[in-house]
C-alpha positions in Angstrom: 43.4 -53.6 -34.5 45.5 -56.5 -33.4 44.7 -55.8 -29.8 41.0 -55.5 -30.5 41.0 -58.9 -32.3 42.7 -60.6 -29.4 40.2 -59.1 -27.0 37.3 -60.3 -29.1 38.8 -63.8 -29.3 39.2 -63.9 -25.5 35.7 -62.7 -25.0 34.4 -65.5 -27.2 36.3 -68.1 -25.3 34.9 -66.7 -22.0 31.3 -66.8 -23.4 31.8 -70.3 -24.6 32.9 -71.5 -21.2 30.0 -69.9 -19.5 27.5 -71.4 -21.9 28.8 -74.9 -21.1 28.2 -74.2 -17.4 24.8 -72.5 -17.3 23.1 -73.0 -20.7 22.6 -71.0 -23.9 21.0 -67.9 -22.4 18.9 -67.5 -25.7 16.0 -65.1 -25.9 13.4 -64.3 -28.5 13.2 -60.5 -28.2 14.0 -57.5 -26.0 12.3 -54.1 -25.9 13.8 -51.3 -23.7 13.0 -47.6 -23.7 15.6 -45.0 -22.7 15.4 -41.2 -22.4 16.8 -39.1 -25.2 17.3 -35.3 -24.7 17.2 -33.5 -28.1 16.9 -29.8 -28.6 16.3 -28.3 -32.0 17.8 -24.9 -32.3 17.5 -22.1 -34.9 20.1 -22.0 -37.7 22.0 -19.3 -35.8 22.2 -21.4 -32.6 22.8 -24.9 -34.0 26.0 -27.0 -33.9 26.7 -25.7 -37.4 25.6 -22.1 -37.2 24.3 -20.4 -40.4 23.9 -16.7 -39.9 22.7 -14.1 -42.3 25.2 -11.3 -42.7 24.6 -9.6 -46.1 21.7 -7.6 -47.5 20.6 -10.6 -49.6 20.3 -13.1 -46.7 17.6 -13.1 -44.1 16.0 -15.5 -41.5 12.6 -16.8 -42.4 9.6 -17.5 -40.2 11.0 -20.9 -39.3 14.3 -19.3 -38.1 16.1 -20.8 -41.1 18.6 -19.0 -43.3 17.1 -17.7 -46.6 19.0 -16.1 -49.5 16.9 -13.7 -51.7 18.4 -12.8 -55.1 15.0 -11.9 -56.5 13.4 -8.7 -55.3 14.4 -5.6 -53.4 12.5 -2.8 -51.6 13.4 -0.4 -54.4 11.7 -2.1 -57.4 14.3 -4.8 -58.4 12.9 -8.1 -59.8 16.2 -10.0 -60.0 19.6 -10.3 -61.5 20.8 -8.6 -64.7 21.0 -10.9 -67.8 24.4 -11.4 -69.4 26.1 -10.3 -66.2 28.3 -11.4 -63.3 26.7 -10.5 -59.9 28.8 -10.9 -56.8 27.5 -10.9 -53.2 30.3 -10.8 -50.6 29.8 -11.9 -47.0 26.3 -13.1 -47.8 26.2 -15.5 -44.8 28.5 -17.0 -42.2 29.1 -20.6 -41.3 30.3 -21.1 -37.7 31.4 -24.3 -36.0 29.7 -24.4 -32.7 30.4 -28.0 -32.1 33.3 -29.7 -30.3 35.3 -31.1 -33.2 37.0 -29.8 -36.4 34.9 -30.0 -39.5 35.4 -29.7 -43.2 32.8 -27.6 -44.9 31.4 -27.2 -48.5 28.6 -25.3 -50.1 26.9 -26.8 -53.1 24.8 -24.9 -55.7 24.1 -27.7 -58.2 22.2 -31.0 -57.4 24.4 -33.1 -59.6 27.5 -32.0 -57.7 25.9 -32.3 -54.3 24.4 -35.7 -54.3 26.7 -38.8 -54.8 24.1 -40.6 -56.9 23.4 -37.7 -59.2 20.4 -35.4 -59.5 17.9 -38.1 -60.1 17.4 -38.6 -56.3 14.1 -37.6 -54.9 15.8 -35.3 -52.4 17.9 -33.5 -55.0 15.3 -30.9 -56.0 16.6 -28.0 -58.0 19.5 -25.9 -56.8 20.3 -22.4 -57.8 22.5 -23.4 -60.8 20.4 -26.3 -62.1 19.2 -24.1 -64.9 20.7 -23.6 -68.4 22.5 -20.2 -68.7 23.4 -19.9 -65.0 26.6 -20.7 -63.2 27.6 -20.0 -59.6 30.8 -19.9 -57.6 31.1 -19.9 -53.8 34.2 -18.6 -52.0 35.4 -17.8 -48.5 37.3 -14.7 -49.6 36.2 -11.5 -51.3 38.6 -11.4 -54.3 36.7 -14.3 -56.0 39.8 -16.5 -56.3 41.2 -19.4 -54.4 39.9 -22.9 -54.0 36.3 -21.9 -53.4 33.9 -23.9 -51.2 32.3 -26.3 -53.6 31.9 -30.0 -52.9 35.2 -30.8 -54.7 38.5 -29.8 -53.3 42.2 -30.6 -53.9 42.2 -33.4 -51.3 38.6 -34.6 -51.1 35.1 -34.6 -52.4 31.9 -34.3 -50.3 28.4 -35.4 -51.1 25.0 -36.5 -49.8 24.3 -40.2 -49.9 20.9 -42.0 -50.4 20.4 -41.9 -46.6 20.8 -38.1 -46.5 24.2 -38.3 -44.8 27.4 -36.5 -45.7 30.1 -38.7 -47.2 33.8 -37.6 -47.4 36.0 -39.2 -50.0 39.7 -38.7 -49.9 41.3 -38.4 -53.3 44.4 -40.3 -52.1 45.3 -42.2 -48.9 47.8 -39.7 -47.5 45.4 -36.7 -47.9 45.5 -34.4 -44.9 43.3 -31.4 -44.0 45.3 -29.5 -41.5 46.3 -26.8 -44.1 42.9 -26.7 -45.8 41.0 -23.4 -45.8 37.9 -25.5 -45.4 38.8 -26.9 -42.1 36.8 -25.0 -39.5 37.9 -25.5 -35.8 35.4 -25.2 -32.9 34.5 -21.5 -32.5 35.8 -20.5 -35.9 33.7 -18.8 -38.6 33.8 -18.7 -42.4 32.2 -15.8 -44.3 30.7 -17.0 -47.6 30.7 -15.1 -50.8 28.4 -16.0 -53.8 28.9 -15.1 -57.4 26.2 -15.7 -60.1 26.9 -15.5 -63.8 23.9 -15.2 -66.0 23.7 -15.5 -69.8 21.6 -13.1 -71.9 19.2 -16.1 -72.7 17.7 -15.9 -69.3 16.4 -12.3 -69.6 12.8 -11.3 -69.6 11.9 -13.0 -66.3 12.6 -16.6 -67.4 15.3 -19.1 -66.7 15.5 -19.1 -62.9 12.2 -20.2 -61.4 11.6 -19.2 -57.8 10.3 -22.5 -56.6 12.5 -25.1 -55.0 15.8 -23.2 -55.6 18.3 -23.8 -52.8 21.9 -24.3 -51.8 23.3 -27.1 -49.7 25.7 -26.5 -46.8 27.7 -29.6 -45.8 30.1 -30.3 -42.9 31.8 -33.5 -41.8 34.5 -34.4 -39.3 37.6 -35.3 -41.4 38.5 -38.5 -39.6 35.1 -39.8 -38.6 33.3 -42.9 -39.9 31.8 -40.8 -42.7 35.2 -40.4 -44.3 36.9 -42.7 -46.8 33.7 -43.6 -48.7 31.2 -43.1 -45.9 31.3 -46.6 -44.5 30.1 -45.6 -41.1 26.6 -45.2 -39.8 
């Protein structure tokens, strides 16, 4: 940082000398167009790949991952009341980018969005219903740290601009040993457990509309870390 400040100070002195010789160089406005090459891929082929791997996950008509815990081809209409239903290897998250990323999967709006569930983009998640709780893991035995937005060393959340923020819980927090750190080319298989109380039986309690989960990923040492002060 010291070297950078010295460079900026030197640049300022150079600009000041030039201005004295040739004038201010002021202008009112500038408009310039440049080419941008952007390709939108399917969920399976994006930088953060989301691939259906279990019977309860599919790809919809928009080539986006969809999880179906409602019906089946054999007459099922949903989960049992007063039960714990586990779905192992339901989908896979793969880092197809060039940098390490930390990942999280959120199932409740008030734990996903940094400003709470009153935001307009925080429409109901799978567990935003009384009598339902969910757990997301990256291992089949249903234990460990899980993959929720809160971990031992950090929390993740979506800010008002729709960007992922990473907050370290302490200055010396490191992520090299975290089971959430996914290196380029590495995959994590996601397990989902849903616990339902008997009060949601009879076809009520979990409306089909607008239910979702949120998958988040962020580079641990980027400008989105330490409070999300970057752009």
